[in-house]
C-alpha positions, -999 to +999 in steps of 0.1 A: -615+251-282-616+217-282-591+200-260-577+172-281-556+174-314-571+155-344-568+151-378-594+173-386-577+200-363-543+194-376-560+197-413-576+229-404-542+241-389-525+239-422-554+257-441-550+288-415-510+283-420-518+288-458-539+318-454-514+336-430-485+329-454-504+340-486-512+373-465-474+376-457-479+380-419-459+367-392-474+348-364-465+378-344-482+404-365-515+386-368-517+380-328-512+416-327-540+424-351-564+401-334-550+411-299-542+373-291-514+361-275-492+345-301-493+312-285-533+312-298-516+314-330-494+290-328-520+262-318-542+267-341-517+262-366-507+230-352-539+217-348-531+214-308-571+217-308-600+227-328-606+261-329-645+277-327-656+289-357-654+325-343-617+321-339-613+308-373-636+338-386-614+364-371-580+346-380-592+343-419-609+376-424-575+391-405-559+375-436-581+386-463-604+359-465-639+366-479-670+358-461-679+325-484-645+312-478-648+313-441-680+298-444-668+271-466-638+262-442-657+263-411-683+239-429-655+213-438-642+214-400-671+218-378-699+199-392-684+163-396-688+134-372-664+133-341-635+103-348-641+106-384-627+129-413-642+119-449-625+137-479-628+138-518-594+149-517-567+145-493-532+143-506-519+171-481-537+160-452-523+122-459-484+135-468-488+157-437-495+130-407-474+102-429-442+126-427-450+131-391-461+091-381-433+073-361-445+041-376-465+034-408-483+003-415-497-001-452-516-030-468-529-029-506-547-058-520-549-042-559-520-020-561-483-014-547-487+013-523-487+050-534-455+052-514-434+025-532-448+033-568-426+041-597-433+072-616-444+054-645-463+030-625-481+062-611-491+077-640-504+043-655-526+039-625-537+077-629-544+071-664-564+037-659-586+055-631-603+072-666-617+100-644-585+124-650-574+146-677-540+145-690-527+177-672-544+160-642-527+130-642-495+149-644-505+167-615-515+137-593-482+121-604-459+151-591-483+150-560-473+114-558-437+114-558-434+149-534-453+122-508-428+095-512-400+119-500-411+109-463-393+077-471-361+092-475-363+111-446-335+115-421-361+108-391-363+075-377-394+063-389-403+030-397-426+018-425-444-019-428-460-025-461-479-057-469-486-065-507-510-090-516-497-112-545-527-100-568-510-067-571-475-074-582-492-099-608-516-070-623-495-055-649-496-016-651-481-003-681-459-023-701-433-054-688-406-030-686-426-010-664-434-033-642-402-050-641-387-016-632-415-016-602-406-050-591-366-036-588-379-003-571-396-025-543-365-048-542-345-019-537-369-003-510-369-037-493-331-034-482-338+000-468-334-012-428-363+017-422-386-003-445-399-034-442-419-051-474-438-083-471-458-104-496-489-122-486-494-148-514-524-159-530-530-192-508-526-170-477-543-141-488-581-142-478-575-117-450-559-091-470-582-095-499-611-088-476-595-055-461-584-042-495-562-007-486-556+001-451-531+025-434-527+027-395-503+057-384-486+058-350-477+088-337-450+102-308-474+134-298-507+126-308-531+095-310-531+070-339-551+069-370-566+048-392-566+056-430-586+041-462-592+051-494-622+040-513-632+055-553-640+085-544-637+091-508-606+091-481-615+081-445-594+090-416-602+072-383-596+082-349-618+062-327-604+035-306-626+008-315-619+018-354-578+019-346-582-014-325-599-032-354-572-017-378-549-031-356-559-064-354-564-068-389-526-058-393-519-084-368-539-112-390-524-103-421-488-105-407-495-138-397-504-146-435-474-130-452-440-142-459-408-130-443-388-103-452-362-127-465-385-144-486-403-113-499-370-101-514-369-135-532-405-136-544-397-096-557-366-110-574-384-135-588-412-114-603-386-090-614-374-115-638-405-130-651-412-093-661-376-089-675-388-099-714-385-079-749-408-055-757-436-068-778-428-105-764-460-126-758-472-117-724-477-157-709-484-143-674-462-143-640-454-177-632-460-187-592-428-179-575-417-204-548-428-191-516-422-220-487-430-206-453-403-203-428-423-218-399-409-210-365-385-185-376-385-145-372-399-131-401-369-111-415 
């Protein structure tokens, strides 16, 4: 086994745990079948380290997996480049890691971050992608709502969001939906565990050039940077990539409004979107955003 916990090993651990649960075996029963110590099962399922292909095959076979299924799991988890995990779909993996992060930084230049989206906004985003059927849209909407549960966790987690002004001005759905989305952001911004900072247009060159980026810090394992493209989800763990990501957040933090200013900005946006259905869309006017130089940005 490799001696370091990674996103890859932890994702594999969740896959193996799923197989054991479907087989209705306890960890002790499976360990007995394989003549392994029970702690080996625990380490594999927690992703403490990446198990060998042979151990994965033995584990899965004891849980009823076929040879093609074993080959597919080993291919996904043993053929990639160290320090990177690339997936075309990784909701479960992302949700798992967000739920265990002690601090999450997130910036988004084009959309409200998924963790802060209302149900109607999620559905509009999924529909506008043009790649999903109605049934798939509903499935993805439910998945994203489940992912948001981390914000309501009793754990002492901290969440820092940086929203580019363009994301707030891009209408997803009706004015009513955007009004509700702004109110939702305003409500979240008053949570002591959540920091929401708006990056105005005139200071947005850095966040616009980065796009979408998350940085997850953990108490029990190393930090992970994450980004999402059109059809690829990428997790990065190399020190250089994590360091570069941290630098980007430091730079964007310098450009962002304070938390107090950001709440005022969101309230202004909510008012601008609060208009009768069918009224002419004249666009959202610029909100006042004087920087509070020399003051803590709260």
